[in-house]
C-alpha positions in Angstrom: 42.6 47.3 3.0 39.7 49.3 2.2 36.8 50.9 4.2 33.2 51.2 3.0 30.1 52.7 4.5 26.5 51.8 4.6 25.6 55.3 3.8 26.9 57.9 1.0 30.2 59.4 1.8 28.8 63.0 2.2 27.2 61.7 5.4 30.7 61.9 6.9 30.5 65.8 6.5 27.3 65.8 8.4 29.1 63.8 11.2 31.8 66.5 11.2 29.2 69.3 11.4 27.3 67.6 14.3 30.6 67.2 16.2 31.7 70.7 15.7 28.3 72.0 16.7 28.3 70.0 19.9 31.7 70.9 20.8 31.1 74.6 20.1 27.8 74.5 21.9 29.5 73.3 24.9 32.5 75.3 25.1 31.9 78.6 23.0 30.2 80.3 25.9 31.7 78.2 28.6 32.5 80.7 31.6 34.0 78.1 34.1 37.5 78.4 32.3 37.7 82.3 32.2 40.9 82.6 34.2 42.6 79.7 32.3 44.8 79.7 29.4 43.1 79.8 26.1 44.5 76.5 25.0 42.5 74.7 27.6 39.1 75.4 26.0 40.5 74.6 22.5 41.7 71.3 23.9 38.7 70.2 25.6 36.5 71.5 22.6 38.8 69.2 20.2 38.6 66.2 22.7 34.7 66.6 22.7 34.8 66.9 18.9 36.8 63.7 18.4 34.6 61.7 20.7 31.2 62.9 19.0 32.7 62.3 15.7 33.8 58.7 16.5 30.2 58.0 17.9 28.5 59.4 15.1 31.0 57.8 12.5 29.9 54.3 13.9 26.3 55.2 13.0 27.3 55.1 9.3 28.2 51.4 9.6 31.7 51.5 8.5 33.2 48.1 7.2 36.9 47.2 6.7 37.5 44.9 3.6 40.9 43.1 3.2 42.0 40.7 0.4 43.8 37.6 1.5 45.9 35.7 -1.1 46.9 32.0 -0.5 49.2 30.0 -2.9 48.4 26.1 -2.3 50.9 23.6 -3.7 49.7 20.8 -5.9 49.2 17.5 -4.2 51.1 14.4 -5.1 49.4 11.3 -3.7 51.6 8.2 -3.3 49.5 5.1 -2.6 51.3 1.8 -1.7 49.7 -1.6 -1.9 50.6 -3.3 1.4 49.2 -6.8 0.7 51.0 -10.0 1.0 51.4 -10.5 -2.7 53.3 -7.3 -3.4 55.6 -8.2 -0.5 56.1 -11.6 -1.8 57.3 -10.2 -5.1 60.0 -8.1 -3.6 63.2 -9.7 -2.5 65.0 -8.4 0.5 67.6 -6.2 -1.6 64.8 -5.1 -4.1 62.5 -4.1 -1.4 65.4 -2.0 0.3 66.2 -0.3 -3.1 62.5 0.3 -3.7 61.7 2.1 -0.4 64.8 4.2 -0.9 63.5 5.2 -4.4 60.0 6.3 -2.7 61.8 8.2 0.0 64.0 10.0 -2.6 60.8 10.9 -4.5 59.3 12.5 -1.5 62.3 14.7 -0.9 62.7 15.7 -4.5 59.0 16.9 -4.6 58.8 18.2 -1.0 59.7 21.8 -1.9 57.3 22.5 -4.7 54.5 19.9 -3.8 52.6 18.6 -0.9 53.4 14.8 -1.0 50.9 12.6 0.9 51.5 9.0 1.3 48.8 6.3 2.0 48.8 2.4 2.2 46.0 0.2 1.3 45.0 -3.4 1.3 42.6 -4.4 4.2 41.9 -0.8 4.8 43.3 2.6 3.7 45.6 4.4 6.2 48.1 7.2 6.3 51.9 6.5 5.8 53.7 4.0 3.8 53.3 0.4 5.4 56.5 -1.6 4.5 55.4 -4.6 6.2 53.3 -5.9 3.4 51.1 -8.2 5.7 47.5 -7.2 4.6 45.6 -10.2 3.8 43.4 -8.8 1.1 43.7 -6.1 -1.7 41.2 -3.5 -2.4 42.2 -1.2 -5.2 38.9 0.4 -5.8 38.5 1.5 -2.1 42.0 3.2 -2.5 40.7 5.0 -5.6 37.4 5.8 -3.9 39.2 7.0 -0.8 41.3 9.3 -2.8 38.5 10.8 -4.6 36.7 11.5 -1.5 39.6 13.1 0.5 41.3 14.9 -2.4 38.2 15.7 -4.5 38.0 19.2 -3.9 41.9 19.8 -3.5 44.4 20.7 -6.0 45.4 17.1 -6.7 48.2 17.1 -9.3 49.3 13.4 -9.8 48.7 9.9 -8.2 51.5 7.2 -8.0 49.6 4.0 -7.6 52.1 1.3 -6.5 50.5 -2.3 -6.8 50.7 -5.5 -8.7 47.2 -5.2 -10.0 45.7 -8.1 -8.0 42.6 -7.3 -6.3 40.6 -9.8 -4.3 38.1 -7.5 -2.5 36.0 -4.5 -3.8 34.7 -3.9 -7.3 36.9 -3.7 -10.5 39.2 -0.7 -10.0 38.9 0.4 -13.7 35.3 1.7 -12.8 36.7 4.0 -10.3 39.4 5.5 -12.4 37.7 8.7 -13.6 36.7 9.8 -9.9 40.2 11.1 -9.1 40.4 13.9 -11.6 44.2 13.6 -11.9 46.7 11.5 -13.8 47.3 8.2 -12.3 50.9 6.9 -12.7 50.4 3.2 -12.0 53.8 1.6 -10.8 53.8 -2.0 -11.9 55.0 -4.3 -9.3 55.1 -8.1 -9.3 55.7 -10.7 -11.9 53.3 -11.1 -14.8 54.9 -14.5 -15.9 52.8 -17.4 -14.6 54.8 -19.7 -12.5 54.3 -23.5 -12.2 51.5 -23.5 -9.6 48.7 -25.7 -8.3 45.9 -23.9 -6.5 42.9 -24.8 -4.3 41.3 -21.7 -5.6 37.9 -21.4 -4.1 35.9 -23.7 -1.7 32.2 -23.2 -1.5 30.2 -24.5 1.4 27.3 -23.8 3.7 28.2 -21.6 6.6 25.4 -23.2 8.7 24.3 -27.1 8.6 22.0 -28.9 10.8 22.8 -31.9 13.0 22.0 -35.2 11.2 22.0 -33.4 7.8 24.5 -33.9 4.9 26.1 -30.7 3.4 28.0 -30.3 0.0 31.4 -28.9 -0.4 32.5 -27.7 -3.8 36.4 -27.1 -4.4 37.7 -25.4 -7.3 41.1 -26.6 -8.4 43.4 -24.7 -10.9 46.8 -25.4 -12.1 49.2 -23.4 -14.4 52.2 -25.1 -16.3 51.4 -28.5 -14.5 50.3 -30.6 -17.5 50.8 -34.3 -17.0 51.2 -34.2 -13.2 48.8 -35.7 -10.6 47.4 -34.6 -7.3 45.1 -35.7 -4.6 42.3 -33.7 -3.1 42.0 -34.8 0.7 39.4 -33.5 3.2 40.3 -33.8 6.9 38.2 -33.0 10.0 40.3 -31.0 12.5 39.8 -31.2 16.1 42.8 -29.6 18.2 46.0 -30.8 17.0 44.6 -33.8 15.3 43.2 -34.3 11.9 41.0 -37.2 10.7 40.9 -38.1 7.0 37.4 -38.1 5.7 37.8 -38.5 2.0 40.4 -38.7 -0.8 39.8 -37.8 -4.6 42.6 -38.2 -7.2 42.9 -35.4 -9.7 44.9 -35.7 -13.0 46.1 -32.5 -14.7 45.7 -32.9 -18.4 46.6 -29.5 -19.7 48.7 -26.4 -19.2 45.9 -24.2 -18.0 43.8 -26.5 -15.9 40.6 -25.8 -13.9 38.3 -28.3 -12.5 35.5 -28.4 -9.9 35.3 -31.3 -7.4 32.2 -31.9 -5.2 32.4 -33.8 -1.8 29.3 -34.6 0.5 30.0 -34.4 4.3 28.0 -35.5 7.3 26.9 -33.0 10.0 27.4 -35.4 12.8 28.3 -33.2 15.7 26.9 -30.0 16.8 28.9 -26.8 17.3 31.6 -25.1 14.9 33.3 -27.7 13.0 36.6 -27.2 11.3 37.6 -28.9 8.0 40.8 -28.8 6.1 41.0 -29.4 2.4 44.6 -30.1 0.9 46.0 -30.7 -2.6 49.2 -32.8 -2.7 52.1 -30.7 -4.0 53.6 -31.3 -7.6 57.3 -31.2 -8.4 58.7 -27.8 -9.0 55.6 -25.9 -7.6 56.3 -22.2 -7.0 53.9 -21.8 -4.0 52.9 -24.5 -1.9 50.8 -22.5 0.6 47.9 -22.0 -1.7 47.3 -25.8 -1.9 45.3 -25.7 1.5 42.1 -24.2 2.6 40.2 -24.4 5.9 36.5 -24.1 6.3 34.2 -23.7 9.3 30.6 -25.0 9.5 28.4 -24.1 12.2 26.2 -27.3 13.0 23.1 -26.3 14.6 21.0 -28.9 16.6 17.8 -27.1 15.9 15.8 -25.2 13.3 12.8 -23.0 13.7 9.8 -23.7 11.4 7.9 -20.4 10.6 4.6 -20.4 8.8 3.3 -17.2 7.0 -0.4 -17.8 6.8 -2.0 -15.2 4.6 -5.7 -14.2 3.4 -4.7 -13.5 -0.1 -1.5 -12.9 -2.3 0.3 -9.8 -1.4 3.8 -8.2 -1.9 4.4 -8.4 1.8 4.6 -12.2 1.8 7.6 -12.2 -0.6 9.4 -9.4 1.4 8.7 -11.5 4.6 9.8 -14.7 3.1 13.0 -13.5 1.4 14.2 -11.8 4.5 13.5 -14.5 6.9 15.2 -17.0 4.5 18.4 -15.1 4.9 18.6 -16.6 8.5 19.4 -20.2 8.1 18.0 -20.8 11.5 14.6 -20.4 9.9 12.6 -22.8 7.7 9.8 -20.7 6.2 6.7 -21.7 4.5 4.0 -19.5 2.9 0.4 -20.7 2.6 -3.2 -19.2 2.0 -5.8 -19.7 4.7 -8.3 -21.3 2.2 -5.8 -23.9 0.8 -3.9 -24.7 4.1 -4.8 -28.2 5.4 -1.9 -28.8 7.5 -1.5 -28.6 11.5 -0.3 -25.5 13.0 1.3 -27.6 15.9 4.3 -28.3 13.7 5.3 -24.7 13.6 7.3 -22.7 16.1 6.0 -19.3 15.0 3.1 -18.1 12.8 2.6 -14.9 11.0 -1.0 -14.0 10.1 -1.3 -11.6 7.1 -4.6 -9.9 6.8 -6.1 -12.4 9.3 -8.7 -13.0 10.7 -10.6 -11.7 7.8 -14.3 -11.3 7.1 -14.3 -14.8 5.5 -12.1 -16.5 7.9 -12.3 -16.0 11.7 -9.4 -18.3 12.6 -11.3 -20.0 15.3 -9.8 -23.6 15.0 -6.4 -22.4 14.2 -6.2 -20.0 17.1 -7.4 -22.8 19.4 -4.7 -25.1 18.1 -2.0 -22.3 18.8 -3.2 -21.6 22.2 -3.1 -25.3 23.2 0.5 -25.2 22.2 1.3 -21.7 23.4 2.8 -20.9 19.9 3.9 -17.3 19.4 2.1 -15.4 16.6 2.2 -12.0 14.8 -0.7 -10.4 13.2 -0.4 -8.2 10.3 -3.7 -6.2 9.8 -4.4 -4.9 6.4 -7.6 -3.7 4.9 -8.9 -7.2 4.2 -8.9 -8.1 8.0 -11.7 -8.2 10.3 -10.9 -5.7 13.1 -13.7 -6.7 15.5 -12.4 -10.2 15.3 -8.8 -9.1 15.6 -9.6 -7.2 18.8 -11.0 -10.4 20.3 -8.1 -12.7 19.5 -5.4 -10.5 20.9 -5.4 -7.8 23.9 -2.5 -5.7 22.6 -4.1 -3.2 20.4 -7.7 -2.2 19.9 -8.5 -0.9 16.3 -11.8 1.0 15.5 -12.1 1.1 11.8 -14.5 0.3 9.0 -11.7 -0.5 6.5 -13.4 1.5 3.9 -10.6 4.2 3.7 -6.8 4.2 4.4 -4.3 6.5 5.8 -0.6 6.5 4.8 1.3 6.5 7.9 5.1 6.6 8.5 6.6 5.0 11.6 8.2 6.5 14.8 10.2 4.6 17.1 8.8 4.9 20.7 11.3 6.3 23.2 10.7 3.9 26.1 10.6 0.7 24.1 12.7 -1.9 25.8 11.8 -5.5 24.8 14.8 -5.7 22.6 17.6 -3.5 21.7 17.2 -0.8 19.1 20.0 0.3 17.1 20.5 4.1 16.5 20.4 3.4 12.7 16.7 2.2 13.3 15.9 5.2 15.5 17.4 7.7 13.1 16.5 6.3 9.7 13.1 4.5 10.0 11.1 7.7 10.0 12.4 8.5 6.5 11.0 5.3 5.1 8.0 5.2 3.0 4.4 5.1 4.4 2.5 1.9 5.1 -1.3 1.8 4.5 -3.2 1.7 7.8 -7.0 1.8 8.1 -8.6 5.1 9.0 -9.8 5.0 12.4 -8.9 4.9 16.1 -6.0 2.9 17.7 -5.1 2.4 21.4 -3.0 0.2 23.3 -4.5 -2.5 25.6 -3.3 -4.9 28.3 0.5 -5.1 28.8 1.3 -4.1 25.4 4.5 -2.2 24.6 4.4 -0.1 21.6 7.5 -0.3 19.5 6.2 2.0 16.5 3.8 4.9 16.6 2.1 6.3 13.5 3.2 9.6 11.9 0.2 10.8 9.8 1.0 13.6 7.1 4.2 14.5 9.2 2.1 14.9 12.4 3.3 12.6 15.2 0.4 10.8 16.8 -0.1 8.4 19.8 -1.7 5.9 17.7 0.1 2.6 18.1 1.3 1.1 14.7 3.4 -2.0 15.9 3.1 -3.5 19.5 4.5 -6.4 21.3 3.7 -8.3 24.5 3.3 -11.8 26.1 -0.3 -12.0 27.2 -0.9 -15.2 29.0 2.9 -16.2 28.6 2.4 -16.2 24.6 4.6 -13.8 22.8 2.4 -11.7 20.4 3.0 -8.9 17.9 0.3 -6.7 16.0 1.2 -4.4 13.1 -1.9 -2.3 12.3 -0.8 -1.6 8.7 0.4 -3.4 5.4 3.1 -2.5 2.9 6.4 -3.9 4.4 7.4 -4.6 0.9 8.0 -0.8 0.5 10.5 -0.7 3.2 12.5 -3.6 1.8 12.7 -1.9 -1.7 13.4 1.3 -0.3 16.3 -0.1 1.6 17.7 -1.4 -1.7 17.3 1.8 -3.5 19.2 3.6 -0.7 22.1 1.1 -0.1 21.9 -1.6 -2.8 21.2 -4.1 -0.1 18.5 -5.3 2.2 20.6 -5.2 5.4 18.6 -2.5 7.4 15.2 -4.2 6.6 16.5 -7.6 7.3 18.1 -6.7 10.5 14.8 -5.0 11.7 12.7 -7.9 10.7 15.2 -10.3 12.5 15.0 -8.4 15.7 11.2 -8.5 15.7 10.8 -12.1 14.8 13.7 -13.2 17.2 12.0 -11.7 20.0 8.5 -13.2 19.0 9.9 -16.6 18.3 12.7 -17.2 20.6 12.3 -19.7 23.3 12.4 -18.0 26.6 15.7 -18.4 28.2 15.5 -18.5 32.1 19.2 -18.5 32.8 20.4 -15.5 34.8 23.9 -15.4 33.2 24.5 -15.5 29.6 27.2 -14.8 27.2 26.9 -14.2 23.5 28.9 -13.6 20.4 27.8 -11.7 17.4 29.0 -14.8 15.3 30.8 -18.0 15.9 33.3 -17.9 13.2 35.7 -14.8 12.9 38.2 -13.9 10.1 41.8 -13.6 11.4 41.8 -9.9 10.8 38.8 -8.9 12.9 38.5 -8.7 16.7 36.6 -11.3 18.7 33.9 -9.6 20.9 31.9 -10.9 23.7 28.7 -9.6 25.2 27.2 -10.8 28.7 24.0 -10.2 30.7 23.4 -10.9 34.4 20.0 -10.9 36.0 19.0 -10.9 39.6 16.3 -13.2 41.1 13.5 -10.9 39.7 15.3 -11.0 36.3 16.4 -7.5 36.5 19.4 -6.7 34.5 22.5 -5.8 36.7 26.2 -5.5 36.3 27.6 -4.8 39.7 29.9 -8.0 40.1 32.9 -8.4 38.0 32.6 -11.1 35.1 35.7 -13.0 34.1 36.2 -15.1 31.0 39.0 -17.7 30.2 39.7 -18.5 26.6 41.5 -21.7 25.8 43.1 -22.3 22.4 43.5 -25.7 20.8 46.9 -26.2 22.3 45.4 -25.8 26.0 46.9 -22.4 26.4 44.7 -20.0 28.7 44.0 -16.3 28.3 42.3 -14.6 31.0 40.1 -11.4 30.7 37.7 -9.3 32.6 34.6 -7.8 31.1 34.0 -4.0 30.8 30.7 -2.8 32.2 28.6 -1.2 29.5 25.4 0.3 30.5 23.5 -2.4 32.4 25.3 -5.1 30.7 29.0 -6.3 30.0 31.2 -6.2 26.9 34.7 -7.7 26.0 36.9 -7.1 23.0 39.3 -9.9 23.1 41.2 -8.5 20.2 42.6 -10.1 17.0 43.3 -13.8 17.9 45.5 -16.3 16.0 43.8 -18.8 13.7 42.3 -21.9 15.5 39.5 -23.2 17.6 38.9 -21.6 21.1 36.7 -22.6 24.1 35.6 -20.1 26.7 34.4 -20.2 30.2 32.9 -17.1 31.7 32.1 -16.8 35.4 30.5 -14.4 37.9 29.8 -14.4 41.5 26.4 -12.8 42.5 25.2 -12.8 46.0 27.3 -15.8 47.0 26.1 -17.8 44.0 28.8 -18.7 41.3 27.2 -18.6 37.6 29.0 -20.0 34.6 28.5 -19.8 30.9 30.6 -22.0 28.3 30.8 -21.9 24.6 33.1 -22.0 21.7 34.3 -20.1 18.7 36.8 -20.4 15.8 39.2 -17.9 13.9 39.7 -18.8 10.3 42.6 -17.8 8.1 42.4 -15.4 5.3 44.3 -16.9 2.3 43.1 -14.6 -0.7 46.6 -13.3 -1.4 47.9 -16.9 -2.0 45.3 -17.8 -4.7 46.3 -15.2 -7.2 50.2 -14.8 -7.7 50.4 -13.5 -11.1 50.5 -9.8 -11.3 47.7 -8.1 -13.6 49.5 -5.2 -15.3 46.7 -4.8 -17.9 44.3 -3.2 -15.4 47.0 -0.8 -14.3 47.8 0.1 -18.1 44.2 0.9 -18.4 43.8 3.1 -15.4 46.9 5.1 -16.3 46.0 5.5 -20.0 42.5 6.6 -19.4 43.4 9.0 -16.6 46.2 10.8 -18.6 49.1 9.0 -16.8 51.5 6.3 -17.7 52.4 2.9 -16.7 55.7 2.8 -14.9 58.1 0.1 -13.7 60.6 0.3 -11.0 63.5 1.5 -13.3 61.2 4.5 -14.3 61.1 5.9 -10.8 64.2 7.9 -11.3 62.5 10.3 -13.7 59.0 10.4 -12.0 59.8 13.8 -10.1 60.4 15.3 -13.8 57.2 13.8 -15.0 55.1 15.5 -12.4 56.8 18.7 -12.7 55.9 18.8 -16.6 52.2 18.1 -16.0 49.8 21.0 -16.5 47.6 19.6 -13.7 50.3 19.7 -11.2 50.6 23.6 -10.8 50.3 25.8 -7.7 46.7 27.3 -7.3 46.3 30.9 -6.0 43.2 31.4 -3.8 41.9 34.9 -2.9 39.3 35.6 -0.3 37.8 38.9 0.7 37.5 39.4 4.5 35.0 42.0 5.9 34.9 43.2 9.4 32.7 46.0 11.0 34.9 48.9 12.2 32.8 48.8 15.5 34.4 45.3 16.3 37.7 46.8 16.8 38.0 47.1 20.5 41.0 49.4 20.5 38.6 52.1 19.0 36.4 51.8 22.1 39.6 52.3 24.3 40.3 55.6 22.4 36.7 56.7 22.8 36.8 56.0 26.8 40.2 57.5 27.0 39.1 60.8 25.2 36.1 61.0 27.4 38.1 60.2 30.6 40.7 62.8 29.7 38.0 65.5 29.2 36.5 64.7 32.4 39.9 64.7 34.1 40.7 68.2 32.8 37.5 69.7 33.5 37.7 68.4 37.1 41.3 69.5 37.6 40.7 73.0 36.2 37.4 73.6 38.3 34.7 72.8 36.1 33.3 69.9 38.1 
């Protein structure tokens, strides 16, 4: 430990002289202690000298410096694949032996290394999961997780225990360089192809419309089954019964067989429909569980027709169309006003882009929309006629000449409540590129609710940018700018997807186009079809007679599986609404009935949902040790087999990367922060006061 001063060292001498001077000045000619022993004056002078010296020394800013040394052990990461395919490759005795080997490695390395164990499959979690029940394998996620968690740590080696099969995420080879440590890939599973028939993939529409036909495409693969024959059968499953719809014979004519068969099914009933595709087994087949796949199709009995009617070509049109087409509930058409000859009465929602314009006032089109009370959304660019726009809607008044433009960013209004706004929208939308708005004055009118305000050159204004309302009972929106295509491209640049933009547009269009629901009690699900490894979540809303959202009474829900067994739940109260997490449910079809008693009136809501199985681990049963060899070789490690685990500890000890790292830090602390010095100072002054008073000075 060292002490440094904020001033030259010779300033300490000045502190000593100043302290001697003050002590001598006070006690050299002091006459109150004439009759006392000489030691008293010397003692009092010395006490005053020490007290003054401490005070003046503090003025020099003394700082204590100490050096701390820490030795960190190298980290050995053991990552275990917990998927079903790995579990299936380990017999009971072999699994017991394998787990004992891993336990021995932890103990052997525990003294000199920090051993960290993780399991991966559906997710990455700490510890070794020996159940091997995960439905998917995601190797790249494990490597990315390891790089993120140990990127700045002393990672010495990685033991990656897996069969090399991945069915989720990217190719793990592309993640190999991020760990920065040798990867010892422990090759599990069997690389010898077994005799197997696989219904590999089934492609189908997630949504179909009542009365339509939809196509199902089945990929059939077979290994070492040449000369055998099988039958592809399609069933419609309802509860415990299955109705045969179609049968297709398949002749396997080669050792490594692959074929695609296409079936056309009828969407003859609304709701979530369950279909089962099966391949009849062949003699000597190793795994029969991968001969069956179930698919779920949500058959809708209505589809909304949306028209994007534009003044002229513009990038916004493509951005709007592509985003809306992601929602299978929408049928989207794009047309230009001068070429459009159709009838607007056939559309459920119309988007006017740069309309009304100076060359087309939309008189006839708007009259037709008003007769049918069709919702509409005006996107006003520089080609729009703002005077006419002010006449045809009473949400936003724009006073501009369209000869100059402002680049404006969006700011979400704090009191907007027409639809729920995610925190992501509130937090991120302000960072998105600016839109092009006309230079002028903007103000809200009528019953408008402003969703977005304009931010001009980082200055938040009260100029509305996007407003919604329902004047005359017709839902209407007005966007006072163009350039939505920039948001969609920026979203892809940031996240390599369009999810943010699509969700934002979906919320706005859904509010404008949705048919008004007058039910006072509603229950909704995020989707109707869930995977078997994800929880089923319900939301509910209750309204009083004036359609105000309330949640005082309890809401109960009864869930019935396909065998007729009932499960009862009670909703949690969340804000002014209700929510229920029913947890992870077994595969099958479910009906639900929710009920609430409000003011003596019993309200009910019924619906259905389905939970589908995840069978990815059954489709690929042959281990891929080639990927593991590549990862090991290019990271500086080795490909290991179970017999090599006995020498793994010695391999790690011989690595240059697996050495302890010494960290030294310098800690500085001002001397004035030491409280005990103030105790000494107060003690000296108190002792001086006591002696002076005791011997008659005070």
